Structures are given as structure tokens and as C-alpha cells.
C-alpha positions in Angstrom: -23.3 -28.5 17.3 -19.6 -28.0 16.2 -17.9 -24.8 17.4 -17.5 -23.5 13.8 -21.2 -24.3 13.1 -22.1 -22.0 16.0 -19.8 -19.3 14.7 -21.2 -19.3 11.2 -24.8 -19.4 12.5 -24.1 -16.5 14.8 -22.6 -14.6 11.9 -25.5 -15.2 9.6 -28.0 -14.2 12.2 -26.0 -11.0 12.9 -26.1 -10.1 9.2 -29.8 -10.5 9.1 -30.2 -8.1 12.1 -28.1 -5.3 10.6 -30.1 -2.1 10.1 -31.0 -1.3 6.5 -30.2 1.9 4.7 -32.9 4.5 4.6 -33.8 6.4 1.4 -36.4 8.7 3.0 -36.8 12.2 1.4 -35.3 15.2 3.1 -38.1 16.6 5.3 -36.8 20.2 5.0 -37.2 20.1 1.2 -33.6 21.4 0.8 -31.5 19.7 -1.9 -28.3 18.1 -0.8 -25.3 17.4 -2.9 -25.1 13.9 -4.1 -22.4 11.8 -2.4 -19.5 10.8 -4.5 -20.0 7.4 -6.0 -18.1 4.6 -4.2 -16.0 2.2 -6.0 -18.0 -0.9 -6.8 -16.1 -4.0 -6.0 -16.9 -7.6 -6.9 -18.7 -9.7 -4.4 -17.1 -12.5 -2.4 -16.6 -15.6 -4.6 -16.4 -13.6 -7.8 -14.0 -14.6 -10.6 -12.4 -12.9 -13.5 -11.3 -14.3 -16.9 -7.7 -14.2 -17.8 -7.6 -14.3 -21.6 -5.5 -16.7 -23.6 -2.1 -15.6 -24.6 1.6 -15.3 -23.9 3.3 -13.7 -20.9 6.7 -13.4 -19.3 7.2 -15.8 -16.4 10.2 -15.5 -14.0 12.9 -12.8 -13.9 16.6 -12.4 -14.6 16.7 -9.1 -12.7 15.7 -10.1 -9.1 15.4 -13.9 -9.1 15.7 -14.2 -5.3 18.0 -16.3 -3.0 18.3 -19.1 -4.0 17.5 -18.0 -7.6 14.3 -20.0 -8.0 12.7 -17.5 -10.4 15.3 -17.5 -13.1 15.5 -17.4 -16.0 12.7 -15.3 -17.5 10.9 -17.2 -20.1 7.8 -17.0 -22.3 4.7 -19.1 -21.4 1.5 -19.4 -23.4 -1.7 -20.2 -21.5 -5.3 -20.8 -22.6 -8.0 -18.7 -21.0 -9.0 -19.5 -17.5 -10.9 -17.9 -14.5 -9.4 -17.0 -11.2 -10.9 -15.8 -7.9 -10.9 -12.0 -7.4 -10.2 -12.5 -3.7 -8.4 -14.9 -1.5 -10.8 -17.5 0.0 -12.2 -16.0 3.2 -12.9 -17.4 6.7 -16.6 -17.4 6.2 -16.3 -19.2 2.9 -14.0 -21.8 4.4 -16.3 -22.2 7.4 -19.2 -22.9 5.1 -17.2 -25.5 3.4 -16.5 -27.2 6.8 -20.2 -27.2 7.7 -21.5 -28.5 4.3 -18.8 -31.1 3.6 -17.4 -34.1 5.4 -13.9 -32.8 5.1 -12.0 -32.1 8.3 -9.3 -29.5 7.8 -5.8 -30.5 8.8 -4.6 -26.9 9.3 -5.3 -24.9 12.4 -7.2 -22.2 10.4 -9.4 -21.3 13.5 -6.3 -19.6 15.0 -6.9 -16.7 12.6 -10.7 -16.8 12.8 -13.0 -15.1 15.3 -16.2 -13.1 15.0 -15.5 -9.9 13.1 -12.9 -11.6 10.8 -15.4 -13.3 8.4 -14.0 -11.5 5.4 -10.3 -11.9 6.3 -8.5 -14.5 4.1 -8.5 -18.0 5.6 -4.9 -18.8 6.7 -3.2 -21.8 8.3 -4.5 -24.2 5.8 -2.5 -27.1 4.3 -2.1 -27.8 0.6 -4.7 -30.6 0.9 -7.1 -28.3 2.7 -6.9 -25.8 -0.1 -7.2 -28.4 -2.8 -10.3 -30.0 -1.0 -12.0 -26.6 -0.8 -11.5 -25.8 -4.4 -12.8 -29.2 -5.5 -15.9 -28.7 -3.2 -16.5 -25.3 -4.8 -16.3 -26.8 -8.3 -13.0 -25.2 -9.0 -9.3 -26.1 -8.6 -6.0 -24.6 -7.4 -4.4 -22.3 -10.0 -1.2 -23.5 -11.5 1.9 -21.5 -10.7 1.9 -20.1 -14.3 -1.8 -19.1 -14.0 -1.1 -17.4 -10.7 1.8 -15.4 -12.1 0.0 -14.3 -15.3 -3.0 -13.2 -13.3 -0.6 -11.2 -11.1 1.7 -9.6 -13.6 -0.4 -9.3 -16.7 1.3 -9.2 -20.1 3.5 -6.3 -19.2 5.6 -8.4 -16.7 5.0 -6.1 -13.7 7.2 -6.3 -10.6 4.4 -5.1 -8.4 0.7 -4.8 -9.1 1.0 -1.0 -9.4 4.3 -0.8 -11.2 8.0 -1.2 -10.8 8.7 0.7 -7.6 7.8 -0.7 -4.2 5.3 1.4 -2.2 4.5 0.1 1.3 1.2 2.1 1.4 -0.3 0.0 -1.4 0.0 -3.5 0.0 -0.2 -5.4 3.4 3.4 -6.4 3.9 5.6 -6.0 7.0 6.4 -2.4 6.0 2.7 -1.4 6.2 2.8 -1.9 9.9 -0.5 -3.7 10.4 1.2 -7.0 11.4 -2.0 -8.9 10.7 -4.2 -10.0 7.8 -6.7 -7.5 6.5 -10.2 -8.1 5.0 -9.9 -9.1 1.4 -9.9 -6.1 -1.0 -9.0 -3.6 1.7 -6.1 -2.0 -0.3 -7.4 -1.3 -3.8 -3.9 -0.6 -5.2 -2.9 -4.2 -4.5 -4.8 -5.3 -7.6 -3.5 -6.9 -10.7 -4.2 -5.7 -14.3 -7.0 -8.3 -14.5 -8.6 -7.1 -11.3 -7.3 -9.7 -8.9 -7.1 -8.2 -5.3 -4.4 -8.8 -2.7 -2.2 -10.5 -5.3 1.0 -9.3 -3.7 0.4 -8.9 0.1 -1.9 -10.1 2.9 -1.1 -13.8 2.8 0.9 -16.2 0.8 -1.0 -18.6 -1.5 -0.8 -22.2 -2.4 -0.7 -23.2 -6.1 -1.3 -26.6 -7.7 2.3 -27.2 -8.7 5.3 -29.1 -7.3 8.4 -26.9 -7.2 10.5 -27.6 -10.3 13.3 -25.7 -12.0 12.4 -23.4 -14.9 13.6 -24.4 -18.4 17.3 -23.6 -18.7 17.7 -22.8 -14.9 21.0 -23.4 -13.2 20.4 -25.8 -10.3 24.0 -26.3 -9.1 24.4 -25.6 -5.4 20.7 -25.7 -4.6 20.8 -28.9 -2.7 17.5 -30.8 -2.5 15.2 -27.9 -3.2 13.9 -29.6 -6.4 13.4 -33.0 -4.8 9.7 -32.9 -5.8 8.5 -32.8 -2.2 7.7 -29.0 -2.1 4.5 -27.3 -3.4 4.8 -23.8 -4.9 3.6 -20.9 -2.7 3.3 -17.5 -4.3 2.9 -13.9 -3.0 4.0 -12.0 0.0 2.3 -11.6 3.4 1.8 -9.2 6.2 4.7 -10.7 8.0 7.2 -10.5 5.2 9.4 -7.6 3.8 7.7 -6.8 0.5 10.5 -4.7 -0.9 12.7 -7.7 -1.2 10.1 -9.6 -3.2 8.3 -9.3 -6.5 5.3 -10.9 -8.2 7.6 -13.5 -9.7 9.1 -14.6 -6.4 8.7 -18.3 -5.7 8.8 -20.3 -2.5 8.4 -24.0 -1.8 6.7 -25.6 1.2 5.9 -29.1 2.2 2.2 -29.9 1.6 1.4 -30.2 5.3 2.8 -26.7 6.1 0.2 -24.2 7.1 1.6 -21.1 8.9 0.0 -18.0 7.5 -0.7 -19.7 4.1 -4.0 -19.3 2.3 -5.2 -19.7 -1.3 -7.5 -18.7 -4.1 -9.2 -20.9 -6.7 -9.1 -21.1 -10.5 -11.4 -22.7 -13.0 -11.1 -23.9 -16.6 -12.7 -21.9 -19.4 -14.2 -23.7 -22.4 -11.7 -23.6 -25.3 -12.5 -23.4 -29.0 -13.9 -26.8 -30.0 -15.9 -27.2 -26.8 -13.0 -28.6 -24.6 -12.0 -27.3 -21.3 -8.3 -26.5 -20.6 -8.0 -29.8 -18.5 -9.6 -31.9 -21.3 -7.4 -30.3 -23.9 -4.3 -31.0 -21.9 -5.3 -34.6 -21.4 -5.8 -35.1 -25.1 -2.3 -33.9 -26.0 
């Protein structure tokens, strides 16, 4: 039996042995105040629909160094679905058990019992792509990731325009490690996508390219078509110096601290999916 098979089997057995909740009546007959309702969060693997329409991509205000995120420009996308949470260790472990794919990244460095709902990290671009395809999904494009993060209002951070270290798992938060997905409810986009700013950086489907009208002088070989776009901040990075439009490029075999979430086409008017519609143009 493979080590990660044993890990997942142990996890599933442990879940089955957890004590259930009791709803027995109060024997004293005294009425107790009803507890405040807890926030109901989506289950692991849930997706949300980002509706079709236009949004602002990039920024002229804080484009970064080098200025990869300039200029700001309008992009129109068809509707699509995107994962509510980053893919977790337990989901990636199941993928490894049920498929013939052998991960190239050292994702087990971040995984041990008790971290099942932490985002999987240390995965390569190929690892992320393979998982999404196995799950019947795909990696989001860079534009899809940014629209899901910023909404149509062009937010700098999921909660607004001013950085607040208490709302997201970046270096300023002080945890110095990944947290279980959905731990910080304020790090949630207008569409309900959790951990969209902090926790871990995320792979996208795209190769790093300059935006339309971008100035590329002095940027060397950054646009040599070898780098894949990574989005978001992480527990190890200074969040105040970043924004939801911040871009980074990594070689596809990079892995340190990088995770991902998946996307999926939504059927468009006329019965075509986004991918089919793009292929026909």
C-alpha cells in the first residue's frame, strides 16, 4: 500500500469514528436560549457561477515591479464556474489514489494527519492541470481568476480598498503557515470565492503575456513565453504590497508553496460551452 493511500484510509476511518451530535431533550424541562445560527459555508468541492459580462482587469494605480499588471483594460467573459475553495490535501490525495498520475511536486511536505482541509501546495503546473482534468474541470484562465476575485467593482482587496491584515492569511497575519480553506471569512470575493487573496498562490491556465498596450521596454525576457501566470498572495508574502490584480510568472515545474483551484465551462446560449464557442470563432 502506498504511503498516501494509508494516510487517506486512516483519515476516512477517523471521520467515521467521530462522535455524532446529540439532540436529546433537556431532562430538567427548562427551556434554553437557542444558539446563534452559524454561518453556513459551502462544502469542499463546491463551485459558484461567475455571470457573463465585462470587468476591469489590471491596474494603472499599483501595477507592481516590474509593472506586469498595467494598463487597466476592459475584458468581457462568458459565464463560467470556479471552485469556492482552493483544492485541499484530501482532495489531491484522493486524486493520487484513484488515478495513474504521479505528482511531480513534493506536495506531501505540507500534508500530514490533521491538515486534510488545508490547501494542497508544492504542486507543479502539470500537477494542477492533471487534477482539474481528472475532476472534469480545468484551470481557470488568468482573466477568469481576476474577475472571480475582484468582481465588477474592480476591488483591490476582497473586502475593499484598504489592506487589513486581520482579514487574510499573509505574512502580516503572523500564522506563517497555510490555514484550512475558508478559515478567514473576510477573504472572500463578491462571488463567494474564499481565500482568493491570501493563504497560497494559485496556478492559472495562461502563459505570461503583456496586456494590450503594455510597455515592455526594460523587462528583459519576462515575456519569453516560458512562464505560467500565478495569482494571489500567500502566508509567506507581504500582502500590503500586493493587490488582486498582482501578476507573477513561474516556470511550469516550479512548486514552492503554489496551489490552485479549478474552473469549468458553463453552457452558453445556443447550447455551446465556452470552450466550444471559442473554438468556433
